[in-house]
N, C-alpha and C positions, 0 to 999 in steps of 0.2 A: 504494500500500500504506500509506503514511503517513496518508493521509486516512481509510482504513478503520480503522486503528488508533486514530486520534483519536476517531472515532465510537464504536468499541467500548469504549474505556477512559475517555475524558474526558467525553463527553456524558452517560452514566448518572450520574456524580457531580454534574454541574451540574443535571440534571433532578431527581435525588433531593433535593438541597438545596432548590431552589425549590418543587417540588411538595410535599415532606414538610412543610416549614415552613408553606406556605400552607394545607395541609389541617389542620395542627395549630391554626393560628389560627382557621380556620373552625369546627372542632369546638368549640373553647373558646367562641367567640362564640355558637354555637347551643345548646350543652348546659349551660353553666355558668350556672345561674339563681339562685344564692344571693344573699343581700344584699351579698356582697362584689363581685359582678360590676361594678357601676358604679364602684367604687373601684379595683379591681384591674385593670380592662381596659386603661387606658393603660400602666401599668407592665408588664403582661404583653406587650403588643405592642412596647414599647421593648426589652425583653430578648430577645424573639423576633427582632426585626430585628437586634439586636446579634449574636446567635448566627449568623444567616444571613450577615451580612457577614463574620464571622470565618471561617466555613467556606468561603465563596466566595474569600476572600483566600488561604486555605490552599492553594488549587489552584495559586497562582503562587509558592509558597514552594518552594525547591529543597532547602534544608538540612533534615536530619532533625530537628534540635533545634528549629528554628522551627516545623515542622509539629506536633511534640509539644507545644510551648507553646501553639499555637493550639487543639489538641484539649482540653488541660487547661482552658484558658480557657472553652471552650464547655461543658465538663462542669460547671464552677463556675456558669456562668450558668444552666444548665438545672436545677441543684440549687436555686438561689435562685428560679428561675421556678416550680418545682413545689411549693414549700413551702406557699403558701396554697391550693393546689388541693384539699388534703384528700383525700377519698375518691375523687376523680375521677382515674382512671389512664389514660384514653384518650389524652389529650394526651401524657402521659409515654411511653406505649408508641410513639406515632408518632415523637416526637422521638428516643427511644432507638434505634429502628430506623434512622433516618437517621444517627445518630452512629456506631453500630457498623459500619454499611456503609462509611462513609467511613474510619473508623479502620482497618479491616481491609484496605481496598483502597489507601489512600494511604500507609500505613506498613508497612514490612516487618519481619519478625523478631518476637522475643518481646515487644518494647515495646508493640506494638499489642494483643497478647493481654492483657498485664497491665493496661493502661489500660481495656480493655473489661470485664475482670473487676471492677475497682474501680468502674466506672460501673454495672455490673449490680447491685452491692451498695448503692451510694450513692443512686441515684435512687429505688428503692422505699422505702428506709429514711428518706428525707427527707419522706415524707408522714405526719408525726406530728400529733397534735392540738395546736392552738395557738389563740391569740387574735390575730387580725389586724385592725387598725384598730377595735378595740373589739368585734369580732364573733367568737364562738367558731367554730373550724373543726375538724370531726372528722377524725381520722386515717384512712388507708386501712385496710381490713380486713387483718389480718396474712396470711391465706391468699392473698388476691388480690395483695398486695405480693410475697409469696414466689414465687407463680406467675409474676408479671411478671419477677422476678429470674431465675428459671429459664429463662424465654423469652429473656431477653437473653443468658444463657450459651449456650443452644442456638444462637441467632443468631450469637454470636461464633464458635462452632465451624464452623457451616455457611458463613458468609461467608468465614471464614479458609480453609476448604477450597476454595471456589470461587475466592477471591482468589489463592491460591497457584497454582491451575491457570491462572488468567488471566495471572498474572505470568510463569509458565513459557511460556505460549503467546506472550505479548508478546515475551519474550526470544528465543524461537525465530523469531518473525516478523522481529525486528530482525537476528538472525543470518542468516536466509535472505535478507533484503534486502542485507546486507553481502556475503554469498557471491554473490548474483546480480550485484551490482555488480562484484565481483572477477572473476567468470567473464566478464562482458561486456567488462571492460577487457582481460582476457587474450585473449579472442576477437578483439577489435579489434587488439591488439598482434600476435597470431598472423597475422591477415590482413595487417597491415602488413609483417611479416617475410616472408610468402609473396610479397607484391608486390615487396618489395625483392629477394628471391631471384630472382624472375622478371626484374626489371629488370637485375640483375647478370648473369643468364644472357644476356639479350639484348645487353647491352653487351659481354660476353665474346665472343659470336658476332660482333658488329660489329667488335671488335678483331681477331678471327681472320680475318674477311673482308678487312679492310684489310691484314693481314699477308700473306694469300695474294695479294692484288692487287699488293702490293709485290714479292712473290716472282716473280709472272708478269712484271712489268715488268723485274726484274733478269735473269730467264732470257732473255726475248726480246731485251733490250738487249745482253746479253753475247753471245748466239748470233749476232745480226745483225752486231755489231761484229767478231767473229772471222771470220765469213764475208766481210765487206767487206774485211778486211785480207788474207785468203787470195786473194780475187779480184784485189786490187791486185797481190799477189805473182805470181799466175798471169799477169797482163797483162805484168809485167816479164819473166817467163820466156819468154813467147811471143816477145818482142822480142829477147832475148839468147840463151837456151839452153833448149830445150824438153824436155830430158832429164828434169827433175824435175817436169814439168807434171802428169803422170798422178797421181803420189803426192800432190801438193797438191790436186788435184780430189777424190781419194778422201777426204782429210782434211776438205775442205769439206763433202762429202756427209755424212760421219759426224757432223760438228758440227751440221749442219742436222737430221739425224735425232734426235740427242740433245736438241736444243732443242725439237723438236716433241713428243717424248715427255714432257719436263719440263713443257711448257706444258699438255699434255693432263691430266697428273696434277694440276697446280695447279687447272685448270678443274674437274675432278671434285670436288676438295676444296671449291672455292668453291660449286659447286652443292649439295653436301651441307649446307653451312652455311646456304645460302639456304632449303633445304627445311625445315630444323629450325625456323626462325623462323616463327611463325604470323602470318597476315595475315587481314584481313577478319573473317568470322564465326568463323574459327579462334581469333582473339584473344578473342572473346566466350566461346566454349566454354572457353578456357583460364582466364579470370578467374572464370567460374562454378564450375569444378571446384576452383580454389584457394579460393574463398569457401566452398564446401561442406566442404572438408577442414578449414578453419580454424575454422568456426563451427558445423558440424553442422546448418546450415539447408539444407533440401532446395531445390534450384534446378532447375526444369523448363524446358527450352529447346524451343520449337516454331519451327523455321525456316521452315515453310510452303514457299512457292515462291520463296524468296530465294536468289540465287546466292552463291557463296563470297565474292565481293568486289563492293562497290558503288562503288569508286573510293576513293582514299586519303583524301580529305576526309570523305566520308560514313562510311567505315569508322571513322575516328577519332572522329567525333561519336557514332556508335552505341556504340562501345566505352566512351567516357566516360559516356554516358547509363546504360548497364547497370551500370557500376562504381559510379556515384553512387547509383543506385536500390537496389542490393543493400546498400550500406552504410547508407543511410537506413532501409531496412526492418528491419535489425537494430538500429541505434542508437536509432531513435525509435519504431518500431512493434512491437518485440518479436516479430517474425514468426518462424514456424517453417517456412513454405513460401512460395516465391516462384516465379512463373511469368513467363517472358519469351517473347513471341510476336512473330513477324515475318510480314508478309504484304504482297505487292505488288499494288496495284489500279491498273491503268493504268500511269501513270508516277509513282506515289506509294507510298513505303514507309510502312506503318503499323506502329509499334513499340508494343507494349502490355506494361507491366511491372506486375503485380499481386501483392499479398501478403495473408496472412491475419492481419496485425497489428492493433493497436488503432486504427489510423487517427489522425485528428487532429481535435480539437474545432474548431479554427480554422486554416485553411490560410493561413499567412503565408509568402510566398516569402522564404527565407533565402539564404545563400550558395550552398547546393547547388542549389535549384530555380532561382535566378536564373542561376547558372552554366550549367545545362543549357539554359535558355531562350536565353541568349546564344550558346551553341554552335550551337543549332538555327537561330537567326536568321542566322548566317553562311552556312548552306547553304540558306536560304529556308524552313526548317521551322518548325513550331509545336508547342506542347504544352499539355496541361491536366492538372491533378492534382485528384483528388476521392476522397471516402470512398465505399465501397461496402458492401453488406450483409455482405461477407466480410472487408473490411479496407481496403486503400488501393490506388489505381490511378493510374498515370501513363501517359497516352496521347499519343503524338507522331506527327506526319506529316512526312515528308521527301520533297520532290519529287526525282525522279531525272531530271536534265536530260539531254536527248538521247534518252531512251527506249531502245528496243532491248534491254531487260533480258530475258534468256532465262530462262524458268521452269525451275527444277530442283528437283523434290521432294526432301525430306530427312526422315530419320527423326527422331522426337522424342528429344531428348537428356535 
């Protein structure tokens, strides 16, 4: 967007200065045929070059007062430049058009209007009769001078109107650029928060699983210890007095039943926690839905004939590949739609991740692409990234060692 703004705002000013002053010099050289031409020609082009340099330098001045000083200097140069031209107003009209265009586009507020009005009166009135280098020079006809002044005033209003609209559009573009950057930063932050929430959830589930495991250990250990002690007591009773043996065996049985019930309850809780945690392609679906909610970018998942899980190592590589590509499509490609497709051919998984973003003029492997290539290399896979007619594509192939992958059709997500 910044490049387009430079072309729309800065390039016309540069072209206007160079082309306008070049045409003015050519017109003077071809049309001014009085006896003053051989004498006035060097001075004319020296002053014309000076005005050109000042106007070009003004484009690099940031302070308002410096720009105003530059424009006033150019106005004085053009007044002096136009004095010996006499009745010839063509050159003054060309230079005046350039001056008013730049004054109204490079300066904001009433200052530009005032200086253009002064210019509109000063330039036509400077073409008065005089004797230059011993040669009489007639003045410009009053009617033509007045008409040129009116033309300058009309141009001042017209360029001011267009300039104010252009400045408004420029400010809106800058604001949109700022808002776009803010929205992008918020989207990435939202995505990070979503991933953090998911990670915290998984860590919480892991802690719960460990807690239940400890609970099972305690239940089984406590129950078996009690039963062991009761069995030892029963052994002693058999040797000495068997009258309390039946009661002790009943208590042992009850203790075993309670321990069994507690163990089953803990195992059910552990199974529930394990089922909540997504694995394999379930993790891919989870990260895609989180990405959609956080960024409002549509993510389409085509699972093809891929099973739920391809093994822990491949599952992790696939998950990280999808996660990295989704982030890159948003951050670098400005994509609004992303398609993730899986398909198994023989013993090779083909993973295709495409988007409708702006692509890349030059694909240079950075940390993201290099990291994906390294992960794939660990499982014997490979990848390539390229621009397409619709956006950007990352295509990877991962060998599924051992084969025996069962095809299982899946609906499009």
